[in-house]
C-alpha positions in Angstrom: -21.6 11.4 9.2 -24.8 12.7 6.8 -25.6 16.5 7.7 -28.9 18.1 7.1 -30.1 20.0 3.8 -29.9 23.5 3.9 -32.6 25.9 5.2 -33.9 23.5 8.1 -37.3 23.0 9.9 -35.8 22.8 13.3 -32.8 23.9 14.6 -31.2 23.3 18.0 -28.0 24.9 18.8 -26.2 23.9 22.2 -29.7 23.5 24.1 -29.1 22.4 28.2 -31.9 22.2 30.6 -31.3 21.6 33.9 -33.4 20.5 36.5 -32.9 20.9 40.7 -34.2 18.0 43.0 -34.8 18.3 46.5 -31.7 18.2 48.5 -30.1 20.8 45.7 -28.5 18.1 43.4 -28.8 18.7 40.1 -29.3 16.8 36.9 -29.0 17.5 33.0 -31.3 15.7 30.9 -30.2 17.9 28.0 -26.8 18.4 27.6 -25.5 20.9 25.4 -27.2 19.4 22.0 -27.2 20.4 18.8 -29.4 19.4 15.8 -31.2 20.5 12.9 -33.9 18.8 11.2 -34.4 19.2 7.2 -37.3 20.2 5.3 -39.3 16.8 4.4 -37.4 15.0 7.0 -38.6 13.3 10.1 -35.7 12.8 12.6 -36.2 9.9 15.3 -34.7 10.5 18.8 -34.4 7.1 19.8 -33.0 5.6 23.5 -33.9 4.1 26.8 -35.6 5.6 29.4 -34.1 9.1 30.9 -31.9 9.1 28.4 -33.5 13.3 27.3 -35.4 12.5 24.4 -38.7 13.4 25.8 -37.2 16.2 27.5 -35.9 17.8 24.1 -39.0 17.4 22.3 -40.8 19.4 25.0 -38.0 22.5 24.9 -38.9 22.5 21.0 -42.7 22.3 21.7 -42.5 25.2 24.4 -43.3 23.0 27.5 -39.8 23.4 28.9 -37.7 26.2 29.1 -34.5 25.6 28.3 -31.3 26.8 30.6 -29.1 27.9 28.0 -28.6 27.3 23.6 -31.4 28.7 20.8 -34.1 27.1 19.0 -35.2 28.1 15.5 -38.2 26.9 13.7 -38.8 27.6 10.2 -36.0 30.6 10.5 -37.9 32.2 13.4 -36.1 32.1 16.7 -38.3 30.4 19.4 -35.7 30.8 22.4 -32.5 31.9 23.0 -31.0 32.3 26.5 -28.4 35.0 25.0 -31.5 37.0 23.9 -34.2 36.5 26.0 -36.4 35.2 24.1 -38.7 32.5 25.1 -42.4 32.1 22.7 -44.9 30.1 24.4 -46.2 26.6 22.4 -49.0 28.2 21.3 -46.9 31.0 19.4 -44.6 28.2 17.6 -46.6 27.2 14.6 -46.2 23.4 15.1 -48.5 20.4 16.0 -47.7 17.7 18.6 -49.1 14.0 18.8 -48.6 12.5 22.5 -48.4 9.5 23.9 -51.3 9.2 25.9 -53.4 10.9 23.0 -54.5 13.6 24.8 -58.3 13.8 23.2 -60.8 16.2 25.1 -63.2 13.3 26.6 -66.2 15.5 26.5 -65.8 16.6 22.6 -66.7 14.1 19.8 -64.1 13.1 17.4 -64.7 15.6 15.0 -64.7 18.3 17.8 -61.7 16.9 18.8 -59.9 17.4 15.4 -61.5 20.8 14.4 -60.2 22.3 17.5 -57.0 23.4 16.1 -58.8 25.1 13.2 -60.9 26.8 15.8 -58.2 28.0 18.0 -56.6 29.5 14.7 -59.3 30.9 13.4 -59.7 29.3 10.5 -62.7 30.2 7.9 -65.7 28.1 9.2 -66.8 27.3 6.1 -64.2 25.6 5.1 -63.3 23.4 9.2 -65.6 20.8 8.2 -64.3 19.7 4.8 -60.6 19.7 6.4 -61.7 17.4 8.9 -63.5 15.1 7.0 -60.6 14.7 4.8 -57.5 14.3 6.9 -60.3 11.8 8.9 -60.2 9.5 5.9 -56.5 10.2 5.2 -55.6 8.1 8.4 -58.0 5.6 8.4 -61.0 6.8 10.4 -63.7 8.4 8.7 -66.9 8.1 10.1 -66.1 8.1 13.3 -67.3 11.8 13.3 -69.8 12.0 16.0 -68.0 9.3 18.3 -66.7 10.3 21.6 -62.8 9.1 22.6 -64.6 6.8 25.5 -66.7 4.5 22.2 -63.2 3.8 20.3 -60.4 1.9 20.4 -56.6 2.9 21.6 -55.7 2.5 17.8 -58.8 4.6 16.5 -58.0 7.1 19.2 -54.3 7.6 18.2 -55.2 7.8 14.5 -57.3 10.7 15.9 -54.7 12.3 17.9 -52.6 12.4 14.5 -55.2 13.8 12.8 -56.0 16.6 14.9 -51.8 17.1 14.4 -51.7 17.3 11.0 -55.8 18.7 10.0 -53.9 22.3 10.4 -51.6 21.5 7.5 -48.1 22.6 9.9 -45.1 21.8 8.6 -43.2 21.1 11.6 -44.8 18.1 13.6 -43.5 16.6 17.0 -44.2 12.4 18.1 -43.6 12.1 21.4 -44.0 8.2 21.6 -47.1 7.6 19.8 -47.7 4.7 19.2 -46.4 2.5 22.3 -49.7 2.9 23.8 -51.0 0.3 20.9 -50.9 -3.3 20.1 -48.0 -4.1 18.0 -50.3 -5.5 14.7 -52.2 -1.8 15.1 -48.3 -0.4 15.5 -47.3 -2.1 12.4 -49.7 -0.8 10.6 -49.6 2.3 12.1 -46.0 3.1 11.3 -46.5 1.8 7.7 -49.7 5.0 7.1 -47.3 7.6 9.5 -44.4 6.5 6.5 -47.0 7.3 3.6 -48.6 10.4 4.9 -44.8 11.8 5.8 -44.0 11.1 2.1 -47.6 12.7 0.9 -47.5 15.9 3.1 -44.2 16.6 3.4 -44.1 17.9 7.0 -40.6 18.1 9.2 -40.4 16.9 12.4 -39.2 15.0 15.6 -40.3 11.8 16.5 -39.3 10.2 19.9 -39.4 6.6 20.8 -37.4 3.9 22.6 -38.6 1.3 20.1 -35.6 0.5 17.6 -38.1 -0.6 14.7 -40.0 2.6 14.5 -36.9 4.7 14.9 -35.4 2.9 12.0 -38.4 2.7 9.6 -39.6 6.0 10.0 -36.6 7.9 10.6 -34.7 9.7 7.9 -32.1 10.4 10.1 -31.6 8.6 14.1 -30.1 10.4 16.6 -29.4 8.5 19.4 -29.7 9.8 22.7 -27.2 9.0 26.3 -26.9 10.4 29.2 -28.8 13.5 27.6 -25.7 13.4 24.6 -26.1 12.6 21.1 -23.9 9.4 20.8 -24.6 9.2 16.8 -26.5 10.9 14.4 -26.8 9.4 10.9 -29.0 7.3 8.4 -30.4 4.3 10.1 -28.5 2.2 8.1 -25.5 3.7 9.2 -26.2 3.6 13.0 -26.6 0.6 12.5 -24.1 -1.1 10.5 -21.0 1.6 11.8 -22.2 2.4 15.3 -19.2 4.6 16.6 -19.2 3.2 20.1 -20.3 -0.1 22.1 -23.2 2.0 23.5 -24.7 2.6 20.1 -24.0 -0.5 19.1 -26.1 -2.6 22.0 -28.5 -0.5 22.1 -29.6 -0.5 18.2 -30.6 -4.0 16.8 -28.6 -6.8 18.5 -24.3 -7.2 18.4 -21.5 -9.2 19.7 -18.8 -6.9 21.1 -15.4 -8.8 22.0 -12.6 -7.2 24.0 -9.4 -7.1 21.7 -6.6 -4.5 21.0 -4.8 -3.7 17.5 -2.1 -6.4 16.7 -0.9 -4.7 13.7 -1.9 -1.6 11.2 -1.8 -0.2 7.5 -3.4 1.1 5.0 -5.3 -2.2 3.9 -6.9 -2.5 7.8 -5.7 -3.5 10.4 -4.8 -7.1 12.6 -7.0 -7.5 16.0 -6.5 -10.2 18.4 -8.0 -11.1 21.7 -9.3 -14.1 24.0 -11.7 -14.9 20.9 -8.4 -15.5 18.1 -7.5 -12.7 15.4 -9.1 -10.9 12.8 -8.1 -8.7 9.6 -10.4 -5.7 9.3 -10.8 -3.7 6.7 -9.9 0.2 6.6 -13.2 1.3 7.0 -13.7 -0.3 10.5 -11.0 2.1 12.1 -13.2 5.2 11.4 -13.9 5.8 15.2 -10.8 4.4 16.8 -7.2 4.9 17.1 -5.4 2.7 14.6 -2.1 1.9 16.7 -0.6 -1.0 18.2 -1.8 -2.2 21.2 -4.8 0.3 21.2 -7.3 -2.1 23.1 -10.8 -2.1 21.0 -14.1 -3.7 20.8 -14.7 -5.9 18.0 -18.6 -5.2 16.8 -19.9 -8.5 14.7 -24.0 -8.4 14.6 -25.6 -12.5 15.0 -26.7 -12.4 11.3 -23.3 -11.7 9.3 -21.5 -14.8 11.4 -21.7 -17.9 9.7 -21.8 -21.4 11.1 -19.1 -24.3 9.7 -17.7 -27.4 10.2 -14.5 -26.6 8.7 -12.2 -23.1 8.4 -13.4 -21.2 5.9 -10.4 -20.6 3.0 -12.6 -17.4 1.3 -10.0 -14.5 0.9 -11.1 -11.6 3.4 -12.9 -13.7 6.2 -11.6 -15.2 9.2 -12.7 -18.3 11.2 -13.0 -18.4 14.9 -12.8 -22.0 16.5 -15.9 -22.0 18.9 -18.5 -24.2 20.5 -22.0 -24.9 20.4 -23.4 -23.9 23.5 -26.7 -23.8 22.8 -30.1 -22.9 20.3 -33.1 -21.0 20.9 -35.9 -20.6 18.1 -36.6 -17.6 17.5 -39.4 -17.5 14.5 -38.0 -16.1 11.7 -33.6 -17.5 12.9 -32.9 -19.8 15.4 -30.2 -17.8 18.0 -26.6 -20.0 18.1 -24.9 -19.0 21.2 -21.8 -20.2 21.1 -18.0 -20.0 23.4 -15.0 -18.7 21.5 -11.7 -18.8 22.6 -11.2 -17.6 26.6 -14.6 -17.9 27.0 -16.3 -15.1 24.9 -19.6 -15.4 23.7 -21.5 -15.0 20.9 -24.2 -15.0 19.0 -25.0 -16.0 15.8 -28.5 -16.1 13.5 -29.1 -19.3 11.6 -32.1 -18.8 8.8 -31.6 -22.1 7.2 -33.4 -24.2 9.9 -32.2 -27.1 7.8 -28.9 -26.6 9.0 -29.4 -26.6 12.4 -29.7 -30.5 12.9 -25.8 -30.1 11.7 -24.4 -28.0 14.7 -26.0 -29.8 18.3 -25.2 -28.4 21.4 -20.9 -29.2 22.6 -20.5 -29.7 18.7 -16.8 -27.8 18.0 -17.2 -25.9 15.0 -15.8 -22.5 13.3 -17.4 -18.9 13.2 -16.8 -17.2 10.1 -17.1 -13.4 9.5 -15.6 -10.7 6.6 -13.6 -8.3 7.4 -15.9 -5.7 5.7 -18.4 -6.8 8.0 -16.6 -5.6 11.4 -16.6 -2.5 13.3 -14.1 -1.3 15.5 -15.1 0.8 18.6 -13.3 2.1 21.2 -12.5 -0.4 23.9 -14.1 -1.0 27.2 -13.0 -3.3 29.6 -14.1 -6.9 29.2 
């Protein structure tokens, strides 16, 4: 697993946050999380609603007080349960971009962006120039005298981003900042945010439930599940080498077939199930116990599966008998659902649309997968 570089900007150690509901029930949205964010690094916190990502971000920001653990920002302890330290948000020297923009409606765009500088008593003569520079950087120059109600949602989010960047904070926190803008604007803002992060070199945490945002913006991705970190690695490794079926299902699209290890050795293992038999490379065994009879989940990605009329004789590949169930056009590719042995279903992405006529619904065919493109995860019930 990739580890953060030395001199981290954010250090989170054994953090716990509990809430007590009416009637005495307790929930723990942040359950013993440890995480570091290095200099010039953006770590994406990815997960479904209720997984704890926003609560974790609010704890770092000082908007929630944790129950256990420690938080250090730029070498300064801002929270420590053991030492009784809790610095409020305004003393943490960081910036935050909210999902709801959180712009003052009675202030102009320029006044909203200038507010953090005024709060930190920046020289009055410098404020105007800095505001103009950052507004140009985020693409809303010329809107200085407009009020938030007079500009679009995408423009409001650019203003909110400008306000976070204007003070030059080395740590910026993002709470699903692009969820309220349409898809086209969101894609453009992701591109611009990535470019700004490279040029300005700020570090931070980026909360999102959008896999594309997490993959494009995060140097590393932390996948959260029920208050714990289920995976923490580069986007490529989280996608290609998921440590569990939860991560495989949540990040991208995955086929997960129940099976068991028939035999294993230095060259890998043979896995069998209702779908057939597949040989896997040694790297596929990183997250499972490689003993005979061990139940596992066989993870394959739809783009790595190939349809053919005959079993492949290519070395290092397995071909499984299948029957075409349905085809669903999805733009860049067509999803072909096939049934393997024992009623196990698999999704295959076919990008060459001209091949689809050769694989009509009901046809018996073969699905081929290279052993290097199979990952095993701890077994779950079918």
